N, C-alpha and C positions, 0 to 999 in steps of 0.2 A: 346154520345153513347146511342142508344135506348136499354134499358135493356130487352125489350121483355116481361115485366111482367105487363103491364097496364091491369087493370081489375082483377088481382089476389087479394086475400084476405090474410091478415097477422095478426097474433097475436104477439104483441110486449109487453113484460113484463117490468115493472118498467120504463115506457116510458114517464113519466111526466117531467123528468129532465135528465141531464147528457147524458151518452152514449146511454141509451135507447131512449131518445128523439132524439138524432142524427140519430139513425137507423130509427125511425118512420118518421122523416122529409124526409130522403133520399128515403125511400120506397114510401112515398106519392108523392114526386117529380117525381117518375117513374110511377105514376098512380095506385098505389096499394091502395086498400081500407083497413082500419085498424080496428082492435080491440085493443084498448089501455088499459093497466092496470097499476095501481099504488095504493098505500095505501092511499095517500092523495087526497081526492076528489077535493078540490079547485084547487090545482096545476094541477091536471089531466085535469079538464075541461078547464082551461085557455090555456093549451098547445094544447088540441084538437081543441079549437076554432081557435087558431092561425094557425094550420096546415090546417084546413078546408078552412079558408080564403085564404091561400096562394096557395093551390093546388086543391081545389074543388073535394075532394074525400070523400067517405062515411066513417064515423068514429063512432064506438061504444065504449063507455067508461065503464069500470068496476072498481070501486074503491073497492078494496079488497086485503087482504093479500094472495098472491098466494102461499106462503109457508105453509099456513094452509089448512087442508082438505076442510073446508067449503068454504073458499075463492077460492081455486083452482077449486072446482066444479062449483062455480058461473062463473068464468072466462071461463071455458071450455064450459059451457052451452051457453054463449054468443058468443063464438068463432065459434061453429059449425064446418063446413067443411072448415077449412082454408088451404091455399096452402103453407103458409110460417109461420114458428115459430121462433121467436127470444127470447131466454130465457135470463134472466138477474135478478140479485138480488144483493143488497148491500153486501159488504164484512163484515166478522166478525171483531170485534174490535182487535186492535193490542195488543201485550203483550209479555210475556216471556213463555218459555216452562213450567216453574214452576207455572205459574198462572192458568193453565187450568185444569179443571176436566172433568169427563165423560159428564156432562150436557152441558158443553161448546162445546165439540166436536159434540154431538148429534145435538145441535142447528145449528152449522156450516154445518153439513152434510145435515140436513133438508133443509136449505136455498140454499146451493151452489152445492149440488150433487143430493139429492133425489127429490127435486122439479123439476129440469129440466128433470130428468129421468121419473118422473110421467107424465109430460106434453108430452114428446116424446111418451111414451107408449100409451097415449090417442089419439094422433093425427097422429102418423105414419101410422096406418092401413088404414085410409082414404086416405092419400096421396098415399100409395102404390096401393090401389085399383083404384085410378084415374090415376096412372102412372106418377105422377109428384109431387115433393115437395122439399122444402128447409128448413133446420133447421140450424140456427146459434146460437151457445151458446157463450155468453160473459163470458170468464173466467178470466185469469190473466197471465201476464208474469211470475208469480211465479211458474207456472207449468213447465217452462223451467229452471228457476234459482230461487230456493227458497229464500224468503225474511225472515230473521230470526224473525222479530217482527210480521210477519203475518202467524205464524204457523198453525192457524186454517184454514185460507184460503188456504195455501199451501196444506194441507191434503185433504180438501173437494174438491177443484177444480181439483186436480190431480186424485182423484177417479173418477170424472166425465169424465176426459180426457180418462182414461182407458176404461170406459164404452163405450164412443163414438168410440174409436178406433176399437172395435169389431163390434158394432152395425152398424156403417156406411157401413161396407163392406157387411153386410147382407141385407140392404135395397137398396143399390145402383142398383141391377138388376131391381128394380121396378121404376127407374127413380127418386129416392129420394136421395138427398145428405145431409150429416150432416158434418158440419165443426165448428171449434171453432176460435174465435178471442181473442187474448191474449193482452189486453191493458197494456201498461206501464202507466206512470203518464199522466193524461189528465186534462184539466182545468175544473174540476167539483167539486161538493160539497165534494166528497171523497178526492180530493187533498187538499181542504181547511182544512178538518178535520185532515188529516195527517200533514200538515204544521203547523196547530195550536198546535198539540201535540209536534212537534219538537221545535216550538217557546217557548213553556212553559218549556219544559225539559231543553233547552239550554240557556234560558233567552236571546233570541234574538228576533228581530222583525219578523213579518210575511214576509216582503219583503226580509229580510236576509235569512229566512228559504227557501223561494222559490228560491232565487238566488243560494243558496248552492245546492239545489236539481237539478236545471237546469244545473249547472256545471257538474253534473255526467252524463248528457245525451248528446251524440254526436251531436244531432240536436240543443242543447242548448236552448230548449224551451219545454213547455208542449204541448201535442197534443190537438186538438180541437174536439168537438163533430161532427162537419161537416165532417171532413176528416175520422173520425171513421165511421160515418153513410154511407159515400160513399163506403167504403170497404165492409160494411155489405150488402148494396144494390147490389153490384156487385156479392157477393157470393150467393145472392138470385136470380140472373138473369138467363136468358136462356143461357148466355155465360159461365156459371160456372158449367155445368153439368159433367165435367170431373175432378172436384176438389172434392175429397172424403176423409173424415176422416183426414183433415189437421188442423194444429194449426198455425194460421197466427199471427205473432208478429206485433203489432203496438206500438212500444216503443221508436221510435226515435234513435234506435241503442243502447239502454241502456243495453240490454242483450248481454254480451260479449261471443259469441259462433260462431263457424264456421258453424255448421249445426243446 
């Protein structure tokens, strides 16, 4: 399918690895020029080089912490007038409700709620003025069904979801859509970190930890960055202009809900 976005320009955050990389790869395959951001310069440049070689698109890289004011300003200066924004940031550490203090919640909110909001505030006006734009926020299945050990993520990402619900309806008349993708477990560094924690806590092997988690997923496997990226690219396409303010689960059926 021709997504109709060849020649558009996208900012994809945290795109050197994992789900962010999957989104960058899929957009590049559709002919979208990229501004790629991540904190680690080496991994970012390696990924950008691979995508350039595979898809012959223009790529600008910005190694910076987008959750910090200075880093975000650097990324936005490089981005300029982008047509597509994909927000993404690593999740806060797991724990128990009794482990977290105010500072922990502030850090989670900064990374997983306030940073995406700041990026949208900066870039939405230009999209609206040009009459076309796409925003996709990578959040989590936990906004539909909270995960007890991920309380910081539950709180911050649900706050972002509420913000998007109202904002998406306000910008839609200008041809701009905002939607969220809610990943379940995917085969990324985050999954490895979570499985490592389970392995250590339960004194089992990593293979056993992964097998136990896969057994809880109706699809009986982890998701891939490629299929995640394909969904992101479709939401950014010309065909998705009537999808507004939605939360799209990509979790292999793990969230047990009718609606």
